C-alpha positions in Angstrom: -21.0 -15.3 22.1 -17.6 -15.4 23.9 -16.6 -12.8 26.4 -13.8 -11.4 23.9 -16.3 -11.1 21.0 -18.8 -9.5 23.1 -16.0 -7.0 24.2 -14.9 -6.6 20.7 -18.4 -5.4 19.6 -18.9 -3.1 22.7 -15.6 -1.6 23.5 -13.6 -1.5 20.0 -14.8 1.0 17.5 -15.9 -0.6 14.4 -15.3 0.0 10.7 -18.4 -1.8 9.4 -21.7 -3.5 10.5 -20.2 -6.9 9.4 -16.5 -7.4 10.5 -15.1 -11.0 9.7 -14.3 -11.2 13.6 -12.0 -14.1 13.3 -10.4 -14.7 17.0 -6.7 -14.7 15.8 -4.1 -16.3 18.1 -1.4 -16.9 15.8 0.2 -16.1 12.5 3.3 -17.6 10.4 4.4 -17.3 7.1 1.4 -17.5 4.6 -0.9 -18.8 7.5 -3.2 -17.2 10.2 -4.5 -19.4 13.1 -7.7 -18.9 14.8 -8.6 -19.6 18.4 -10.6 -22.8 17.4 -7.5 -24.2 15.7 -8.6 -23.5 12.2 -5.6 -22.4 9.8 -6.4 -19.9 7.0 -4.1 -19.3 3.9 -3.8 -15.9 3.9 -4.5 -14.0 0.2 -4.7 -10.7 1.8 -1.4 -10.2 3.6 -2.7 -7.5 6.0 -3.8 -5.7 2.9 -0.5 -5.5 1.5 1.6 -5.2 4.8 3.0 -8.6 5.4 5.1 -8.9 2.0 7.5 -10.8 3.7 5.2 -13.3 5.5 3.9 -13.2 9.0 6.5 -13.1 11.6 9.5 -13.7 9.4 12.3 -14.8 11.6 14.8 -12.1 10.7 12.1 -9.4 11.2 11.2 -10.8 14.7 14.8 -11.1 15.6 15.3 -7.6 14.7 12.3 -6.5 16.7 13.5 -8.1 19.9 17.2 -6.9 19.3 16.0 -3.2 19.0 13.4 -3.6 22.0 16.4 -4.7 24.2 18.4 -1.5 23.4 15.7 1.4 23.6 12.0 2.0 22.3 10.7 5.7 21.8 13.2 8.5 23.2 12.5 11.6 21.5 10.0 13.0 18.6 11.3 12.3 15.2 14.3 14.2 14.0 16.1 15.2 17.2 18.5 12.4 18.1 20.7 10.1 16.2 18.9 6.8 16.1 20.7 4.1 14.0 17.7 2.1 13.1 16.3 5.3 11.4 19.4 6.4 9.5 20.3 2.9 8.3 17.0 2.2 6.8 17.0 5.6 5.1 20.5 4.9 3.9 19.4 1.4 2.5 16.2 2.9 0.9 18.5 5.4 -0.9 20.6 2.6 -2.3 17.6 0.8 -3.8 16.0 4.0 -5.3 16.8 6.4 -8.1 19.5 9.1 -7.3 16.8 11.9 -7.0 14.9 9.9 -4.2 17.9 10.2 -1.7 16.2 11.5 1.5 13.5 9.9 3.5 11.2 11.2 6.3 9.6 8.5 8.3 6.0 8.7 9.6 3.5 6.5 11.1 1.4 5.3 8.2 0.5 5.7 4.3 -2.1 8.5 4.9 0.1 10.7 7.0 2.8 10.1 4.4 0.4 11.4 1.6 -0.5 14.4 3.7 3.1 15.2 4.3 4.0 15.0 0.6 1.0 17.3 -0.2 2.6 19.7 2.1 6.3 19.5 0.8 4.8 19.8 -2.7 2.9 23.1 -1.9 6.1 24.3 -0.2 8.3 23.6 -3.4 6.2 25.0 -5.8 4.2 27.8 -3.8 1.1 26.6 -5.6 -2.3 25.2 -4.2 -3.9 23.1 -7.2 -3.8 19.4 -6.7 -4.7 16.9 -9.3 -5.6 13.2 -8.6 -7.3 10.5 -10.5 -10.8 9.2 -10.3 -11.3 6.0 -8.4 -8.0 6.6 -6.7 -7.6 5.8 -2.8 -4.9 7.5 -0.7 -6.0 7.3 2.8 -8.8 8.3 5.3 -7.6 11.6 6.9 -8.7 14.9 5.5 -6.0 15.7 3.1 -5.5 12.0 1.7 -9.5 11.8 1.5 -9.7 15.1 -0.4 -7.4 13.6 -3.3 -9.2 10.2 -3.2 -11.5 9.7 -6.1 -14.3 7.9 -4.2 -17.3 10.3 -3.5 -19.0 7.5 -1.4 -15.9 7.8 1.2 -15.9 11.5 1.0 -19.4 13.1 1.3 -20.1 12.5 5.1 -16.8 14.7 5.6 -17.1 17.6 3.4 -15.8 20.5 3.2 -12.5 18.9 2.5 -9.3 20.7 0.9 -10.3 23.1 -1.7 -8.6 23.4 -5.5 -8.6 19.6 -5.9 -9.2 18.4 -9.3 -9.7 14.6 -10.6 -8.6 13.2 -14.0 -9.3 10.0 -15.4 -6.7 7.4 -14.8 -4.7 6.4 -18.0 -6.5 8.9 -20.4 -4.2 11.1 -22.4 -6.5 14.1 -22.9 -6.8 14.7 -19.3 -3.3 15.5 -19.0 -4.2 19.0 -19.9 -5.9 19.5 -16.5 -2.2 19.9 -15.2 -1.2 23.4 -15.7 1.0 25.9 -14.3 -1.1 26.3 -11.3 -0.6 22.8 -10.2 1.5 22.1 -7.0 1.2 18.2 -7.3 -0.3 15.4 -9.4 -0.8 12.3 -7.0 -1.1 9.0 -8.7 -1.1 5.4 -7.9 1.5 3.7 -10.6 -1.2 0.9 -10.3 -4.4 1.6 -8.9 -5.2 -0.6 -6.0 -8.7 -0.3 -4.7 -10.1 0.7 -8.1 -9.6 -3.0 -8.8 -5.8 -3.2 -9.8 -5.7 -1.1 -12.9 -2.4 -0.8 -14.7 -1.6 2.2 -17.0 -0.1 2.1 -20.3 3.6 3.2 -20.2 3.0 5.8 -22.8 0.6 7.5 -20.5 3.0 7.3 -17.7 5.6 8.9 -19.7 3.2 11.6 -20.9 2.2 12.3 -17.3 5.8 12.6 -16.2 6.6 15.0 -19.2 3.6 17.2 -18.6 4.5 17.5 -14.9 8.0 18.5 -15.8 6.9 20.9 -18.3 4.8 23.0 -16.1 6.8 22.7 -12.9 4.2 20.6 -11.0 5.6 17.8 -8.5 4.7 14.2 -9.5 3.9 12.2 -6.4 3.8 8.3 -6.7 1.5 6.9 -3.9 3.1 3.4 -3.7 1.8 2.6 -0.2 0.1 -0.5 -1.5 2.3 -1.2 -4.5 5.7 -0.9 -3.0 8.2 -3.5 -1.8 7.8 -6.1 -4.3 4.1 -6.4 -4.7 3.9 -6.1 -8.2 7.1 -7.8 -9.1 9.3 -4.9 -9.1 10.7 -3.5 -5.9 8.7 -0.4 -6.6 6.0 -0.2 -9.2 7.3 2.8 -10.9 10.0 0.6 -12.1 7.8 -1.2 -14.7 7.4 2.0 -16.5 10.8 3.8 -16.2 9.3 7.1 -14.7 10.7 8.4 -11.6 8.3 10.7 -9.4 9.6 13.8 -7.5 7.9 12.4 -4.4 7.5 8.8 -3.6 5.1 7.7 -0.8 5.4 4.5 1.1 3.5 2.5 3.8 2.0 -0.7 4.5 5.0 -3.2 3.6 7.8 -0.7 4.8 7.6 -1.9 8.1 7.6 -5.7 7.7 4.4 -5.9 9.7 5.1 -2.9 12.1 3.0 0.5 11.4 5.0 2.9 9.3 4.9 5.2 6.4 7.4 7.4 4.8 7.8 9.9 1.9 11.0 10.4 0.0 12.3 12.9 -2.2 15.5 14.8 -3.0 17.5 16.3 0.0 17.2 19.9 -1.3 13.4 19.5 -1.2 13.3 17.9 2.2 15.2 20.7 3.7 12.5 23.2 3.0 10.8 21.5 6.0 13.3 22.6 8.1 12.7 26.4 8.4 10.3 29.2 7.6 8.5 27.6 9.7 10.7 25.3 11.6 9.2 22.1 12.0 7.5 22.3 8.6 6.2 18.7 9.3 6.7 17.2 12.6 5.6 13.7 14.2 6.0 12.0 17.6 6.3 8.4 16.8 7.4 8.5 13.2 10.5 6.6 12.5 10.2 4.7 15.8 13.3 2.6 16.3 11.7 -0.7 16.7 9.6 -0.3 13.4 12.7 1.2 11.4 14.6 -2.1 12.5 11.9 -4.2 11.5 11.7 -2.4 8.2 15.4 -2.7 7.4 15.0 -6.4 8.1 12.2 -6.9 5.9 13.8 -5.0 3.1 16.8 -7.3 3.3 14.7 -10.4 3.4 12.7 -9.3 0.2 16.1 -8.8 -1.5 18.0 -11.9 -0.1 15.3 -14.4 -0.5 14.2 -13.4 -4.0 10.6 -12.6 -3.0 10.1 -9.9 -5.5 11.0 -12.4 -8.4 8.8 -15.0 -6.7 5.9 -12.3 -6.7 6.2 -12.4 -10.7 6.3 -16.2 -10.9 3.3 -16.8 -8.6 1.3 -14.0 -10.0 1.5 -15.7 -13.4 0.7 -19.1 -11.7 -2.5 -17.6 -10.4 -3.4 -16.3 -13.8 -2.6 -19.6 -15.6 -4.8 -21.5 -12.9 -7.6 -19.2 -12.4 -9.6 -19.8 -15.7 -13.3 -20.4 -15.1 -16.5 -19.3 -16.9 -17.4 -17.1 -14.1 -14.2 -15.0 -14.2 -14.6 -12.2 -16.5 -11.0 -11.0 -16.1 -7.9 -11.5 -13.8 -6.0 -8.1 -13.9 -2.6 -7.0 -12.4 1.0 -7.7 -12.1 3.2 -9.7 -9.6 0.8 -10.6 -6.6 -1.6 -7.7 -6.8 -4.3 -9.2 -8.8 -8.0 -8.7 -9.1 -10.4 -11.6 -10.0 -13.3 -9.8 -11.7 -16.6 -11.5 -11.8 -18.7 -8.8 -12.9 -21.2 -9.2 -10.0 -20.8 -7.9 -6.3 -23.2 -10.6 -5.1 -21.2 -13.3 -6.6 -17.7 -11.7 -5.1 -19.4 -11.9 -1.6 -20.5 -15.6 -2.1 -16.9 -16.8 -3.3 -15.0 -14.8 -0.5 -17.3 -16.2 2.2 -17.1 -19.6 0.7 -13.3 -19.6 0.5 -13.3 -18.5 4.2 -15.3 -21.8 5.1 -12.5 -23.6 3.3 -9.6 -21.9 5.0 -8.6 -19.3 2.3 -8.8 -15.6 3.4 -9.9 -13.3 0.6 -11.0 -9.8 0.5 -12.6 -7.1 -1.6 -11.9 -3.6 -3.0 -13.4 -0.3 -1.8 -14.0 1.0 -5.3 -14.4 -2.2 -7.4 -17.1 -4.5 -5.8 -17.4 -6.8 -8.7 -13.7 -8.1 -8.0 -11.9 -9.7 -4.9 -8.3 -9.2 -4.5 -5.3 -11.8 -4.5 -2.4 -10.3 -2.5 -0.7 -12.9 -0.3 2.7 -12.7 1.2 5.4 -12.7 -1.5 6.9 -16.0 -0.1 3.8 -18.0 -1.0 4.7 -21.3 -2.7 3.6 -23.0 -5.8 1.8 -25.6 -3.7 0.0 -23.0 -1.6 -0.9 -21.3 -4.8 -2.4 -24.5 -6.5 -4.1 -25.1 -3.2 -5.8 -21.5 -3.0 -6.8 -21.7 -6.8 -8.6 -25.1 -6.1 -10.6 -23.6 -3.5 -11.4 -20.7 -5.4 -12.5 -22.8 -8.4 -14.8 -25.1 -6.1 -16.5 -21.9 -4.9 -16.9 -20.5 -8.4 -18.6 -23.8 -9.4 -21.2 -23.3 -6.8 -22.1 -19.9 -8.1 
C-alpha cells in the first residue's frame, strides 16, 4: 500500500467501506488519469458536475483571471462583486421571467435547505410534500424531504410535517392542500434510477400547487445545465417552478449551489429577521467566474444539443439481452440490468477496461451513464463496446 493510500484510509473521513480509491493526477475533457498512467473515460462527470468536461480551457482561464484579482473578501451579500452579479444576470437571461433573482450558496443541499426556508416564509405554512425515492441532499432538512428511509433512519428525528407522494401518480396530488408550504420535486428523478414523469402529471402538479397556494420547488441539482438535453429539465414539460434549486454543474467544476425565485420572494429574506439566510462562502468570486464561463461554454459550443444526440446514440448502441431497459433523456441515463450483483460486476469490469461508471443510491439494479456533455461519437462507441463486452461476460 502506498503512503498516500494509507493516509487516505487513516486520515480522510470515508463515505463507505469500499471506496474506488483511484489515485488521480490529472483530468482533461472526458478523461481522468491515474498515477500509474491509466486513463479512464469518465461516464460519471463527477456525478453531473463536469458538464462542460474536466478543466475546460475557458473555465480554467476564468478561474485564473479571478484568482489574480481577489478571492473571498466578505460573506455573501455585503459587497458588490462583479462575478456574482454577472452570473446572476446571465442566469436571469436564460430562465423564465418569474425566475429573475438568484441567491448563491455552497452546494445543492444548502440550496434545498434555503429553498424550504423561503417557501415557509412566503406562505407562512409548515407542511412539506416530497416524492418517494427522491434524493435532495444529506443535511437534515434536505434529508427530511429525501424519500429513502435507508439514508434517514440513523438521523431521526428530522423535520416534522413532511409527507411523501408517489412520483408521477395523479391521485397522490390530493396530498397537496392549503396547509402545504412547498412541494419539492426533481423534474427527472436521478438517484431513483432516472425516472421521467409524464407531461400531464407535471402540468397537474403545477395546477394543484397554484390552486392551493403552495410553492412548487424544482430540484435541478442533477438535471440542470444541459444534462437532460434542455438547459433545465423543466423545459421538457413547459412547467415553471416558483423556486428553482441548482448545484453540481453550476460551478463548472467548482463547488457551488443556488436557489432562484422572483425578486419579491427573495426580498423576504432581508428583514424580519435581517439575514433570513446567510452564508460565508456562498457566491465565492472564483466559483462564480467559473460558473459564468461554464454557462457560456454550454451555450456557445452546442453542448446541450450534443447531449441529446449522444444520449440517443447510447440508447441505439446499448442493446443486449442482459439489459432490461435504458431509461433517460440526454446524457442522464440508467442502464437497468434487473440485478444489483450484475450491476456491480459490469461497473467493476468496465473500470478494468478504462471506463468509469457508477451506480444509484435508490436503484441498485441499474448503473448510470452521465458523461461530460462534450463527449464525442467516437468515445460513445468505445464506451458502449466496453460495456457490451462486460455484459457478454455475465
